[in-house]
N, C-alpha and C positions, 0 to 999 in steps of 0.2 A: 925561913926554906926558897929560896928567890925561886920565878917563875920564872920560863925562858918563851919568847915569841918570835913570830918573825914580823920587823920592821923594814920603813926604810930610815935606812942612815945617811944621815950630811954629815960628810963630815970635815966640807971644804964649802967653802959660800963660791958662788957659781961654778959648779959642778954638779953633775945630776948625782941623786942618793942610789947610796945599793942597797938592796935587798939582805938583810942580813940577820943573825939571829941575838938577840937580845936579853938582858933579863930584868924582873922588874922584882924589886924585895914583897912578902903579905904586906897588907894592909895592917896601918898603926890605927890609936885612937880614931875617928874619925874620919878614917880611907874608907875608899871602896876598889875594888878592882872592876873594869866594864868591859866584856868582851865587843869588841870596835863590832859596829857594822856596816855602815855607812859613814864617809872621810869625805865632806868638800875641799874643794884648793881655793881658799881665800887669796886674797890681795894682798893680806897680811901674809901671807907665808911666803908668797914669790918673792917682799921684798927681803925678807929675811934670806931668802934661800941664797938669791942674786947678791948677798952681803954691805944692803944701801942700809939696812939695820942692824950693827957689828953684833953677837951672839955667839957665848961660850958652845965651839961644837970637837969633838962628835955630839951630835943631836939629832932628837927625831921631831923634826914640825908636827904642824899638824893642831887644829883647834878648832876645828869647827863637827863636830860628829856626832852620833850616835851610836847606843848601842845595849847592852842586855848585861845588868850586875848579876856578876858572881859570886863575889863573896864580898863582904863587909867586916870591917874592924871594931876591936870594941867603942860602946857609945854610937856609933850610927845608930841611928833611931829617923831615918826622912827614908828611908830606898832598901825594898827587902832582896834578896836574891829573888830571880826574874825578871826584874822591874824590868820594863824598859822607859827610857833616857834619853836625855842628851845633856850633853856637856855644855859647862860656860868657862871662859878664860878669864871672869872675873872672882879670884876667887875672896871669898865673904867669913868675916869671923861674926858677924849678926851681932855681936858685943859692944863695938867699938862705936862713940862719938857720930860717926859719920854713917855706921850704918844702922844705927837707932834710927834716924834724920832721913833717912832715904837714899843716903847717896854712898850706897855700896862700893859704886866703881875705887870712892880714892877710901876705902877698907887702908885702917893702920894697923894692922893686924903681920908684922913682919915675921912670925914662926909661919905664915904659909909660903912666904919665897924662900926660906929655906925647909921647908918642907921639899921642895921640888931640886935641891941639891941630891939630892941621895935616890931618889927613887929607882932610875934609872942606871944600869950596869951596861956598859958597850965594854967589849974585850977585856970584860973583870973589873973595870973602872968608872969611879961614878961618873954617870953625864947629867950636864945642865937640863931638865924637864923644858918641856917648849909651853911658854905661857901655861904655864902649872897644869897640861892637856899632854904633849907628844900624840896628835891620834893615829898617826900613821906609821900605829904598829897593830898587830890582832889584840892587845888588850891594853889597855886603860888606868892607872892610876893615878885615883883625883879624890881631892875634898869631898865631904858628901857635898857638904850647902854649893858644890859646885852645878850638882845635879837635880835636873827638875825631870817629873814623871811627864811620860805622855798615850796619851790613852791607844788601842790594839789599833784601831783602824787606820794610824794615819803611818804611812811609809816613810822606812829606814829613810830612805836618801830623802824621800820632802821633811823628814823629822831634822836631821844632817842642816839643813837649810836657816832652819831657826835657831839653830844657834847662835849662828854669826850673824849671816848675810839680809838676812830678812828681819831680825830686830833690829842693825845696823839702818838699815831703809827707815825704817818707820819712825828709831829715834831721832831721825833728823829731823823729820815733819814734825813728832811730840815734842822735842824739845829744845831744836834748834830755828826752824822757820818758824812753826808754833801761827801757821794761817788761819787766818779767822775761815766761821764760818760763811759759805758763800765767796769765797777770795778762788781766785784760778792759780794753779800751782801748774811748774813747769818741771820738767826729769829729764833732764839727757842720760840715755844710755840708761838702757832700759835691763839687765846683767839684775844678777841676788838682790843688789841693793838696790839697785831702782824701782824693779818692781814691790820691794819692800815698802820705797817708800809712798809708791801711787797707792800701793794698797791704804796704808795709812792715812791719806790725802782723802781717798775715796773709800775709806771702808765696806760702802754699799755695795762697792763693783766686786768685792768678794762672794755675794749670796751665790 
């Protein structure tokens, strides 16, 4: 039985989204329905909205979000209704060679992409879910493996930033720059990604 919710629907690149009612199907095996609490606007969202990166339209953008689990599908064991979570746009299977070797971003499970093709109904027709999340909506239907639970003391808006920009900035330090202890690091631009890089480069400054 599809569930209806309000969402910011992008129908055409380089145009403003419109607030409309969409439908989400019920969670299937390994899927979770999450009520959105907070969502950030990532630079990646803006690129897709502008048409810099072509994407099937109409769709619901947004991939940096926090929320509360409402319903879980069969076989979901990682989260329970009522859990506070953040979403991740990297859906992983946890079984392929890339996943078990710690390179989950290169997961070869093509079924994850296929599941994104019929989760949203816009005007009664299937719409391609954006990056497996489509966070600019009251509800998100995602893979359980795309969720991370968060503690009660963490505010929803701050938690949403951990979903993408903070971890992106930290990854530039840990996985790309890899500065040695004592090295000087210059970060140009102190938005969410820049602050994440600063925190990773000098973690003691966060205490």
